[in-house]
Structures are given as C-alpha cells and as structure tokens.
N, C-alpha and C positions, 0 to 999 in steps of 0.2 A: 876249579879249586877255590876261587874267590867266593863262590856261593857257599861252599862248605864252611869256610872260615867265618863268613857272616852269620850263617845259621848256628854254628857252634857258639859264636859270641852271644847271639840273641838268646839261645837256650841257657847258656851259663848265666846271663844276666837275670833271666826270669827265675831260675832256680835260686840264685843268690837272693833276689827280692823276697821270694817265698820263705826262704830260710830265715832271713832277718825279720820278716813280718810275723810268721807263726811262732817264732821264738827260738832262742838258743840259750843255753845255760852259760852265763858269763861269770857267775860267782857273786853278782850283785843283786840276786833275787832276794826277796824278803825271806828271813829264816822261818822255819816252821813255828807256828804259834803254839805255846804249850796248851794242853787240853785244860779247860776250866775245871776247877774243883766244883763239886756239887754245890749249887746255890750261887756260884759266882757267875756273873754275866761275861760273855766273851768280849775282849777288848778289840776295838777297831785299830787297824794300822793307819797312822797318819799318812796322808798322801796316796794311799792305795785306793783303787776304784772299789766301790761297794761290791760285796760278793754276789748280791742279787742282780747286779747290772746285766741286763739283757737276758734274764732268765724268766720263763713263763711261770714257773712255780710247780707245786705238786711233785710228781716223780722226777721232774727235771732238777729240782733243788736237791732232792735226795741223792740223785746220781752224781751231780756236781760235787756234793759233799764227799761222797765215796771216792771220787777221782782225786779230789784235793787231799784226802787222807793218804791215798796211795802214792801221789806225786805232789809233795809240798810246794813245788815250784809252779804248779798249775794255778792260774788266776782266771776266773770266768770272764771278767771284763776284757782282759787282754786277749783271751781266746776269741771272743766275739769280734774284736777289731781285726784279728788275724783271719778269721773266717770271712769277713767282708772283703779283705784284700784277696784272699784265695778265690772267692766267688768272681771277682773282677778279673783276676789272672786266668782262671779256667774258662770263663765265658769268652774272654778275648782270644785265648789260644784256640779254642774250639771254632770260633768265627773265622780265624785265619787259617785253620787247618794245620796248626803247628803241633804235630804229633810228638815231637821231641820235648816241647815244653810240658805237654800233658803227661808224659810218661812218669815224671817225678812227682806229680801231684795227685795221681789216681791209683787205686788198687788195680792189680792186673785185670780183674773182671770188668771193672768200669772202664779202664783204658781200652780194652778190646771193643766194648760197646761204642765208645766215642770214636775210635779209629774206623769202625765199620760205618758209622753214620757219616763221618767225613768223606770216606771213599764213595759212598752212595751219592752224597751231595756233589762231589767233584765230577762223578760220571754224568750227572744231569746238568752240570754247569751252574749250579746254584750257589748262593752266598749264605754264609752262616749268620745267625742273629747277632746283632751288636748291642752291647749294653748302653742304654741311654741314661738310666738313673737307677741306682740301688736305693730303694725307699727305706727298707728296714731289714734287720737281721735280729733274730731272737732265738735263744736256746729253748726248744720245746720238749726235748727228751735227752736224758743222759743216763748211762749205765756203765758199770765196771763189771765185766765178765772175765773172771780170772785176772790176767794181766792186761787184757785188752779194754781200753776205754773207748766208748762210743758216744758221740754227742751229735744230736740231730738239731740242725738250725733251720728255722723257717725264714726264707728269703722272700721279699716282695720287691719286684723290680719292673722297670719298663725296658722292653727289648724292641729294637727296630729290625724288621724283617723285610728289607727291600721294598718291593711293590706292595706288600701287604700292610705297610705302615707300622705304627708302634702298638704293641700289645702289652697288657699287664701279665707278668709271670709270677706265680706263687708256687714255690717249690720247697720241699724239705730235703736238705742235703745232710747225709750222715758222714761224719768224719771219724776216723779211728786211729788209734796209736797204741803201741805196747808201752805201758808206763814204766817198765823195767829197762827199756831200751835207752841207750845214750843218744839216739837220734830224736830230737825234739819235734820233728815234723809230723803233722797229721795228714792222712791221706783220705781223699774222698772215696767212700766205699759204697754209697747208694744215693740215688736221686729219685724222688717221688713227687708227683703233683700234690700240692697242698689244698 
C-alpha cells in the first residue's frame, strides 16, 4: 500500500511539473497583438522573448506564425523552454521505467511503443539511458493542420548507457496539441533520429 502511495505521489508531482512547465493559462499572458496595418512594422512586446527564439527558420517560422494566430497565448520561446523540460522528464521517466509518468506526456501510440521498450528492457535486466546533458533544442518544423498544432524540435543531448558509456543523441521530437482545447499541455507524438 505504501508503494502505491509513493508512486501516486511521484506521478502527481511529475504531471504537475509538466503542467507548470509547458504552460497553463493564468490570465496574465500577453494580449493578442493587433495586426499591423499595411506598411506599419510590427511592434515588439517589451520583456517578451523574441518570436524567432529557438526557431530554425523557413517552414518552421511559417508554422509557428500560423499556430500563434490560432492560439494567441502561444509563445515560441516559452514553448522551447517547456520542450526542454519535457525532454528531461520523458527521458528520465523512460530510464526509470515509470509508465505512469509517461502516460500523461505521450500520445497513446508513442506510449505503447515506450511501454513495450520498457518491458523488453526489464525482461533482459537492462537499464535505461540517463540524460547527462541536454546540449540544444531548436524548433525545426511547425504546422497547423485544422485545430491540431504540431511542432518538431531537434534535440542534441548526451546520454549515459551503462557499460556502453556516454553517447551523443540527435533526435527530432514532434509535439502536438489541439489549439481549441482548454488543456494547454503538448503531447509527444513522434520520435525520429535526426
């Protein structure tokens, strides 16, 4: 019974951290900026991170702009900060085999894949990779398909894998969220090697 209470507390704490990291609407967000009149340059919000912060450019910039129009509370700089925290949480939960923590962070398809990998690893008595250092995170693609926003972030990190030592990991993680939903959390929907 004590184990269940401890696991429930840990899962609740992880979900709370993710919720506070990836954002919640508090009413203190910056108001939507009026659209500039033709010929007028857009004004920067004082104190707000630059819109291009952490964005590779090209189609990523266009996608981020479309998401910002659909969800005025979206801010790319804050998203990248939240994505970095989500990366750390997900890699940590995967390494520990914490399925409960992963369930609220991943889409069902990705969760099933991670749960299968954890089960296979546990059967072999192996350990999961541990995050040594997250070197960088950058938005490389973004799109708005209907009400679903998808943002792909390229992560570069160092992972420790037991007897194999430390290796460099370069991955593209795609996060998605329904912009019409009151739930501000983004879910990991795809992982690819970069």
